[in-house]
Structures are given as C-alpha cells and as structure tokens.
C-alpha positions, 0 to 999 in steps of 0.5 A, a space after each residue: 549380545 549373547 543370549 543364554 538358554 539356561 538364563 532364559 529357562 532358569 528365570 522363567 522356570 521358577 513359576 512354571 509348576 502349579 502351586 499344588 493341586 487343590 480340591 477347593 476353589 479360590 474363586 467362584 464366578 456365578 450368575 453369568 452367561 459363559 460362552 466357553 468355546 469348548 464344543 463339549 460344554 459350550 455354555 455355563 453359568 458358573 466357574 470355579 478357579 484354583 491356583 490360577 486355573 479353571 477347576 470346574 465349569 457348569 452350573 452354580 450348584 455344581 460349582 458351589 460344591 467346591 467352595 470352602 470357607 475362604 472361597 471368594 464368590 463373585 456375582 457377575 449380575 448376568 454379565 457375559 463371560 468369554 475366554 480372554 482374547 488372544 491377539 496373534 500379532 501385536 507389537 507389544 514391547 516396541 509399542 510400549 517403548 514408543 509410547 514412552 519415548 516418541 511423539 504420538 502423531 495419531 492426530 487429525 491435522 498436519 497443524 496438530 502434528 506440527 504442534 506436537 513435534 514443536 513441543 517435543 523439539 523444545 524439550 530436545 537439545 538442538 541437533 538431536 532427533 525428534 521421532 514420532 509414530 502412528 502418523 496416518 496420511 489418510 486420517 488428517 483433514 488436510 487431504 495431503 501427506 506430510 512434506 519436508 517443508 512441514 517438518 522443517 517448519 516444525 523443528 528447524 533445528 532438529 532431524 525429524 523422522 515420523 513413522 506411519 502407523 503401518 510401520 513401513 514408511 516414514 517422513 523425514 525433514 531436510 536435516 534428517 536427509 543431510 545426516 543420512 546423506 540422501 539427496 536427489 541423486 541417491 538411488 533407491 536401495 534394494 527393497 525400498 524407495 525414496 519417493 520423488 515428486 513429479 519434479 524429481 525432488 524428494 518428498 520426504 517419504 521413504 519406504 521399506 528399506 529406505 528407512 534404514 539410513 535414517 533409523 541407523 543414525 538414531 541413537 538407541 537410548 532406551 535403558 533396561 528400566 525403560 523397556 520394562 516400563 514400556 511393557 508395563 504400560 502397554 500390557 495395561 492398555 491391552 488388558 483393558 480391552 479384554 486381551 489376555 495373551 499376545 504374540 509380539 511379532 517383531 522382537 529382539 532379545 532385549 524384549 524378552 528380557 523386558 518381559 521377564 523383568 516385568 513378570 518378575 516385578 508383577 508388572 506384566 498384565 498379559 501373557 506373551 509369545 515373543 517372536 524374534 526378528 531374523 537378524 537377532 537369531 544368530 545370537 540365540 542359536 549357539 545357546 540352544 534357544 528356540 520357539 517354545 522355551 519359557 513358561 505360561 507368562 513369557 514364551 519364546 515365539 517364532 522367528 520373523 521374516 519380511 517378504 513385502 510391504 504394507 496394506 495400510 501404506 499401500 505398498 504390498 507386492 501384488 499381481 495386479 496394480 493399485 487402483 489409479 496407479 497402473 504401474 505400481 505393484 508394490 515392493 518386494 523386500 526379500 525374494 524367495 532365495 533370501 527368505 529360504 537362506 534366512 530360515 533354513 538353519 533356524 527352522 532346523 534348530 527348532 524355530 517356528 517361522 512366521 513371515 510377513 506377506 500381504 500381497 498375493 505375489 508375496 504369499 506365493 513366494 512364502 508358501 514356496 519357501 515353506 515347502 522347501 523348508 519342510 522338504 529339506 527338514 521334515 517336521 510333523 507339525 511345523 505350524 508355519 505362519 503367514 503374518 497378515 496373509 491379506 490378498 489371496 486367491 483359490 490356489 493360495 488357499 488350497 496351498 495354505 490348507 495343504 501345508 498347514 500354514 496359519 494365516 494371521 489376517 488384520 483384525 480391524 482394518 476394514 472398520 478402521 482403515 476403510 478410506 484406504 480400501 478404494 485403492 484395492 478395488 471392489 473385486 480384490 476386497 472380496 479376497 482380502 482379510 479373507 476369514 470366510 475363505 480360510 474358515 470354509 477351507 478349515 484353516 485356523 486363521 487368527 485375530 491380529 490387530 498389528 497394533 500400532 497399524 490397527 487398533 487392538 480392541 477385540 470388539 472392533 475386530 468382531 464388528 469388522 469381521 462380521 459386517 465388513 463395514 467401515 466407520 462411514 458405513 461403506 462395505 468392503 468385501 462382503 463375501 468375506 463376512 463371518 458370523 459372530 460365533 465364528 469370530 469369537 472362535 477365531 479370537 480365542 481358540 485359533 489364537 492359542 493354536 497359532 502359538 502351540 498353546 491350545 492345551 493351555 488357553 483359548 477356551 474355558 475348560 477344566 485345567 486350562 489357565 483362568 484367563 477370561 473377559 467379562 463383557 457388559 453385553 452378549 456379542 451373540 445377542 448384539 446387533 452386529 452394527 453395534 458390536 464395537 460399543 460393547 463394554 469390557 468390564 473386567 479382565 482376568 489373567 491366571 485367576 487375578 483381575 488385571 482390569 476392573 472398570 
C-alpha cells in the first residue's frame, strides 16, 4: 500500500496543539510522595495539571494557589507518584492482534498446550491454520520441547504453527511441513535453520528465516477493525502496569493506521512511538514519511532491522559457543553489507535506525554499519539504537558511547528467564543486560520488555535490574546490578530520550505531559527482593486516569 505523509500528519495534527493556556488547574493531586526525576526539583508532595500538562510541581500550599472553583482535588493518601514508565521496546499492535486471533500458549505443560490447540482446532474449518504464540520451551513441566508428534496429535486435520514467546523460532506439525514443501532434504535457508534430530529427521522446530515458508502461507485475515480492537486491548493491559508510553519496535503501515483509529475513537490508553520494519519503508519513502511525524499520542518511530537471533531462544550470534553446545555460535540473520544497504536511503531520508542485535558479534557488526552511515550522511544527533544490545565487552561499550548509540536491553529477563541463563555461563552473564556498564560509561540505556518475549511489568524490571536474581533465587551476573534510583531513571528519563521526546515526557516538570503512575509503596524505600510486589494503583496519561485499581 502507498502511505501518504499528508494523510498521516493531517489525521494526527488536529490534536497536536494545546487547547489554550490556562492559569488555573483542572486537577490537583496532593498528599503524595512525588519522585519527579527532575534533578532541579527531585521531590514534591503536590502537582497541578491543566490541559493535560503539568502546571505546577511543589508543595500543597503553592499548588493550591492555582485552584479554581471547578478544580478537582485528589488526596492520594501518602501514595508514591512517579513519571509514567516508558517501555522502549514492546511489540504493541502485533501483540494485541495476537491476543485476539491466536492461541495463547503461555501454559505449563505440553498436555495443556495440546488441549488449547485442540479446542481452537475444533472451532477452525479442516485444513485451515491453527496458530499459537507465547510458547516457552523451558517453562513446561515436561522437561522437553514440543514435537511434530505432539502437534499432529492435537490437530491432525490442521496445519499448526506455534511461535516461541521470543518470536524467532516456531514449532510446526506434519501438515504445515507438507504445505510449505519442507522435508529432510530441504536445505537450511540463509539466516535460518530447520532443526534436525540426531537421526537427521526434522524435529518440527524452525529458526529465524526458516519461519518464512510457513508464515508466508498463513492467510492474513485481520481487518482494520480487528487491528484497532487489538490496540485497544493491549494498551489497556499495558497501562494497568504503570506504562504510559511505548516504542513499538516492529511495525508496519497498517499498525500506524490502527493506532490512529484507536486514538480517534478514544481507545488508545498509551502513547506510541511506532517503528516500521525495513521491508515496508519503501512504501513510505516516496510520501516523505519519516521518524518523528505525528503528535504526542502517535508518532512515527525508527526503521527496524535485524542482525542476529534471540537470547531466550538461545540463537543470538556470539563469539564464544553456548555452554554445552561447543559448535553452536548462533545465527546471523543479516550481514554488514546487507544491513548497510537496507539503511542508507532511509537514514538519508530522515529515519532513525534501530537494529536488533543480541550477541557480541552482531553488536560489532551493527556499530560498523552505523559508523558507515554517519560518515556517508553526517548528522548532528542521529540517536542510533541497538535493540537488546545484550552481550557486550569493554570495546563495544567504548564504541557505543563514542557513537552516541542508545542500547535497549531486556528489562525482565534475569528475573523471568533465569532457567535459560545457564546456557550463557557465569562469566558471560556479567556482560549481559549490561545496565551497570552502560550507566558507568554515561550511556542512556532504556527499559524494554520486548513483550511477548519478556513480561512488561515495570516492577519486575526494577527487581531484575537491582537484584539480578531470578524467581528461584539464583543470581545471574551480579556485576551488572544497578540501584533502584538508577533503574527509575532508566525507565522514565532515558526512555523519553530514546524517541527524541525528552522535552515532552520522562519527568514530572512544568509544561511536560501529565503522564504519571501512582504506586502503593515507594520503590526507594522497598526491600529490593520485594519490588515486584509493589501494586500499581492508578495510571494517568495526559491528565486523564487511564487505569484505576
């Protein structure tokens, strides 16, 4: 489809301007412990809000001077207030649609997954696809992964594809293999793999680009109304967790339309910086669409590229082999020349660039690509991004800092995916999800869940980053621990910087958007081991409560 710049700007532009300056407050929140994340005014006990922005931040007596007869006063009863959290990498629109359309396989046994597939197959005409997502091979009680036989037994009359919650690998059944014309003699595609067992037989697991023969044969039945409904659903889920803004890292033009539709209908609960996947950029370049267009609710984000595989699926491209797999260094999806050619025209046309790179080999490649882009088309502040940027070393950190690159590491992986960490080894874990290294180097890393791969609850991010401890009490990479105060800064201020929106959000300051979260307890006074239990009681976006417990 051709995507019109004028259409996009026109639809969003109507809501861009403030509704007129006001010297009186619409709402005053008081009797609160407010951590503003503003170094010039770090704490307060009251805020005044007018026209969806902060009008005053200070003590109750000062703020009350801005009240009128119509001002609504809300006593927060000593609760803690923070700027709304910003998740810098959350697959928003696609996740909402998947929750509507696909089988949620976040279940704890293969039998339970089979039952869910069987239930969906009973409602699906024979021969049509049954698709699932959020399956996690290490979280079932069986101690093994899905097999072709498991999926054949669950839905013998349907082709089945079950996607790992990490998003990079899938499991398929015999009918799916037949439809895709994949068999034991089919060679692995570039940047992908059809997994085979010791006997040379296909296991049903397909990695990276080997998903394409199956995905390309699954009909896309989603309507415009479906996409809007998906955005409505997922944004309500997200805002309940205290998140007020997201960067959607792998989108398409239809997702921008879904966000606009939801915004126009009053169904959008969070602000969106919507990335566009590289294959769709050619549709948008002729119309002049580029990063930054939009308004304070929906804005065009970066162009997204992929360099390597996944951390949760253990196929990121690394320089040292995986523990227990001496010949396995992961998968490189695109090489340096491919990435450079993908990025050069969009970068010159005004697109921010964000590239998925997990392993140290992949990060090195991406930094070389960014250096080449900047030398060819110099820009004062490109804010290149590396999505995930997981396994680092001292040289990579030095280059990231020198090039002004923004890393978006996984937020909740240590806490949630601890059982997978043993495949990386204790030494390497001290260089993974490297918030300590980044902050010590002055690099503004972000909070990013990557949902569905990781849970999006910010309280889980805080506990994961501060303790580096999983749900079983195992510690993974203690050298990368940061403080609670640093984690809050990462999840608010740094998130705004990653999308060029630091003047709009990320802290509670006069003139900024009135996005905030009310917590039942103060993270700065909490035992780090119980941060995940702090309740989110309310979330405000633009002066309106989008969630109230």
